[in-house]
Rosetta silent file (secondary structure, phi, psi, omega in degrees, C-alpha in Angstrom):
SEQUENCE: MSESLAAVDVMYLEGIAMKRAQLRREHADVREEEIDVLLTQWLHDRPLDSPGRIRAR
SCORE:     score description
SCORE:     0.000 S_00000001
   1 L     0.000  137.363 -179.384   -0.003   -0.014    0.001 S_00000001
   2 L   -69.427  158.710 -176.489    1.361    3.412   -0.840 S_00000001
   3 H   -62.329  -37.162  179.586    2.269    5.752    1.964 S_00000001
   4 H   -68.397  -37.083  177.583   -0.499    8.230    1.113 S_00000001
   5 H   -68.103  -36.633  178.958   -3.142    5.489    1.129 S_00000001
   6 H   -64.739  -37.562  179.465   -1.828    4.193    4.453 S_00000001
   7 H   -65.720  -40.091  179.399   -2.219    7.712    5.895 S_00000001
   8 H   -64.054  -42.575  179.289   -5.822    7.900    4.623 S_00000001
   9 H   -62.691  -42.673  178.972   -6.548    4.481    6.189 S_00000001
  10 H   -63.201  -44.225  177.927   -5.155    5.620    9.533 S_00000001
  11 H   -62.942  -40.232  178.725   -7.268    8.835    9.419 S_00000001
  12 H   -60.838  -49.258 -178.827  -10.384    6.764    8.557 S_00000001
  13 H   -65.347  -34.708  177.559   -9.851    4.429   11.473 S_00000001
  14 H   -67.677  -37.145  179.606   -9.140    7.336   13.890 S_00000001
  15 H   -62.941  -43.887  178.494  -12.403    8.965   12.679 S_00000001
  16 H   -62.884  -40.737  178.548  -14.338    5.780   13.419 S_00000001
  17 H   -65.236  -37.013  178.691  -12.748    5.588   16.865 S_00000001
  18 H   -68.395  -40.244  177.885  -13.738    9.214   17.545 S_00000001
  19 H   -66.785  -39.030  177.627  -17.363    8.562   16.505 S_00000001
  20 H   -61.103  -42.513  177.835  -17.441    5.452   18.688 S_00000001
  21 H   -63.154  -39.685  175.694  -16.190    7.546   21.627 S_00000001
  22 H   -62.115  -44.092  178.166  -18.883   10.144   20.946 S_00000001
  23 H   -63.370  -40.529  177.067  -21.571    7.475   20.881 S_00000001
  24 H   -59.871  -43.641  179.702  -20.287    6.071   24.195 S_00000001
  25 H   -64.639  -44.018 -177.031  -20.535    9.533   25.762 S_00000001
  26 H   -73.979  -22.138 -177.785  -24.033   10.146   24.380 S_00000001
  27 L  -130.912   59.394 -172.549  -25.266    6.677   25.335 S_00000001
  28 L   -65.721  -16.303 -176.086  -23.344    5.911   28.504 S_00000001
  29 L   -94.834    4.798 -175.661  -26.020    3.512   29.699 S_00000001
  30 L  -107.705  156.522  178.212  -25.888    1.033   26.751 S_00000001
  31 L   -74.045  161.921 -179.121  -23.686   -2.011   26.225 S_00000001
  32 H   -57.694  -36.483  178.226  -20.788   -2.152   23.771 S_00000001
  33 H   -62.527  -37.720  177.217  -22.833   -4.325   21.403 S_00000001
  34 H   -69.126  -33.919  173.940  -25.420   -1.563   21.190 S_00000001
  35 H   -64.073  -37.783  176.071  -22.724    0.978   20.468 S_00000001
  36 H   -59.736  -44.197 -179.987  -21.596   -1.255   17.590 S_00000001
  37 H   -62.472  -47.188  178.962  -25.166   -1.168   16.233 S_00000001
  38 H   -59.890  -40.724 -179.069  -25.386    2.614   16.578 S_00000001
  39 H   -69.234  -42.507  177.065  -22.020    3.006   14.834 S_00000001
  40 H   -61.246  -44.675  178.766  -23.034    0.689   11.976 S_00000001
  41 H   -59.330  -43.202  179.982  -26.300    2.644   11.553 S_00000001
  42 H   -63.126  -43.345  178.910  -24.372    5.887   11.464 S_00000001
  43 H   -62.107  -37.074 -177.810  -21.935    4.522    8.848 S_00000001
  44 H   -82.294   -9.722  179.070  -24.785    3.384    6.622 S_00000001
  45 L  -110.246   44.937  179.510  -26.634    6.709    6.892 S_00000001
  46 L   -78.734  157.289  177.163  -23.865    8.808    5.363 S_00000001
  47 L   -61.877  157.780 -177.557  -24.546   11.825    3.210 S_00000001
  48 L   -66.074  -21.052 -178.391  -24.837   11.189   -0.525 S_00000001
  49 L   -92.375   21.988  177.969  -21.615   13.040   -1.171 S_00000001
  50 L  -112.469   78.380 -178.480  -19.614   10.433    0.818 S_00000001
  51 L   -71.016  164.533  173.586  -18.496    7.917   -1.820 S_00000001
  52 L   113.765  171.087  179.988  -16.629    4.749   -1.121 S_00000001
  53 L   -72.804  154.832  176.456  -16.912    1.498    0.702 S_00000001
  54 L  -104.494  129.862  179.187  -18.173    1.342    4.253 S_00000001
  55 L  -135.699  123.217 -176.162  -15.961   -0.359    6.803 S_00000001
  56 L   -80.158  -28.376  179.959  -16.785   -0.470   10.509 S_00000001
  57 L  -141.330    0.000    0.000  -13.328   -1.513   11.708 S_00000001
């Protein structure tokens, strides 16, 4: 993988981790499995100008 693509991959994974942390703060009373569901729902409900494959982890 080229260096620039590796940097994009790292940024993508960091963004997912940040969204997961946000969901944990907003839903402190739910289990981790439910956070996974919320994260997956968020990933699938992206704006139409967000092309590309969806990857949760």
